[in-house]
N, C-alpha and C positions, 0 to 999 in steps of 0.2 A: 448455452455456450457449447461449442464443439469441443469434443474430447480428442486430444493428441497424445499419442503414444510414441516414445523413443524406444526402439527395440534393438537390443545388442545380444551377444552371446551370454556374457556373465552378469550384466547390469551392475558393473562395478565401477566403470570409468566413463566411457563416452557417452552412453545413454544418460548416465547420471548427470554429467556436465550439461548435456542437451536439456534435460528437464529443468535444472537449475537456471539455465538462460531463459528457457521459456517462461518459467514463473516469474523471473525477475524483469524481462523485457515486455513479455506479452500476456502476463497472467491476468490482466483486466479484460482480455479478449477471448481466451481459450482456457479449458481445464487441461494441464500437463501432467502426464505420468511417464515412468520409465519402468522397463522390465527386461528380463533376459530369458533366453531359451533354457538357461541354467542358472544357479545362484553361485557367484564368486565372492560376495562380500564386497562392501564399499572400499574403494582404493583410497588409501590415505594421501597419496600424492595428488589425486584428482580433487580431494577436499582442499588441500593446501594451495593449489594453484587457482582454484576458483575463489577461495577466500581472498587471495591476492587481488583478484578483480572485483572483490566487494559482494561475492554471491556465497552465501552460507549453505552448503549442502551437507554439513557434518551430521545432521539428524535424519538423512535419508537412509532408507533401507533397500538392500538388494532384494528384489523380487522376481518371481516368475510370472508369467501372464495369467495363471490361474489364481494369482493372489491379488489381482487388481480389483480396487474398489468399484470400479465401473466396468460393465461387461461390454458396452457398446463403444467402439473406437470409430470416430469419423475419419481420422487419418492416422496411419502408422508409418512413421519414418524409421527405416531399418538404417542403422549407422554402422554396420558392418556387413561384409558379404556372407558370412555365416548366418547371420539373423535373417538376411534377405532370402537366402536359399531355403531356410528352414522355418520361415515365418508361418506361425499358426493362422488359421482362418479366422478372420474377423468379419462377420456378416454386415455388409453394407460399408465396410471401411476401405478406404483408397490406400493402397500401399505405395510409398515413395522411398526409393533408395537414395540415400545420401551417405555414401561410405567415408570413413575417416580412418587414418592410420591408427594403429593399436599402440598406444604408449607403452604398456607393459612389456608387449612383445618386442618393440623396437629398443627398449632399453635393458633387456634382460641381461646382456653381456657388459653393460656399462657399469662403472663404479664411481665416477664423479658425480655427486648428487646435484650440483648446479647443472651440469650437462643433461642429466636425466630429467630435472624439472624444466629445462628449456624445451624438451620434446613434448612434455605434457602442456606447457604453455603454448606452443605452437598449435597443437591439436585443439586445445581450449578456444584459441583465437578463431580458428577455422570453423568450429562448431558455432561460435557466437555469430559469424558472418551468415551462416545458413539460417539459424534461429531468426535473426533480424529479418530475413527475407522468406520467412515460411509461408506468408500469404501469396507471394508470387509463385512458389512451388504448387500451392493448393490450387490456384487458379488455373494452372496448366492441366490439372486433372478433370 
């Protein structure tokens, strides 16, 4: 099976959600991983909105690329522009950029928890749509 990595800056939110969707929707076809260029820890709101959608990422860990169990990645999906610009080299791996808004950054000044979660839900759903169509992205490469 092909190895697919979702790469973000801190491996706390977007890449974790993408890994969760990957394993949930296409785990029988591909091996999915996520990592960051740095570690920020798992975002509790990302865990919450994924659980609402029926995907449990509560046991996921925030990793950097050197901690990945697999050294070869066939496809690396960068989910933020910083990760895309600072993506480490993966020999033989195709890099595909699929940027998403950063929920923690967008909600930094917000105080209403439901409005904050709505931002996370929107990004979660956008990520799901991309993951559902991963094979289309990979065929283009």
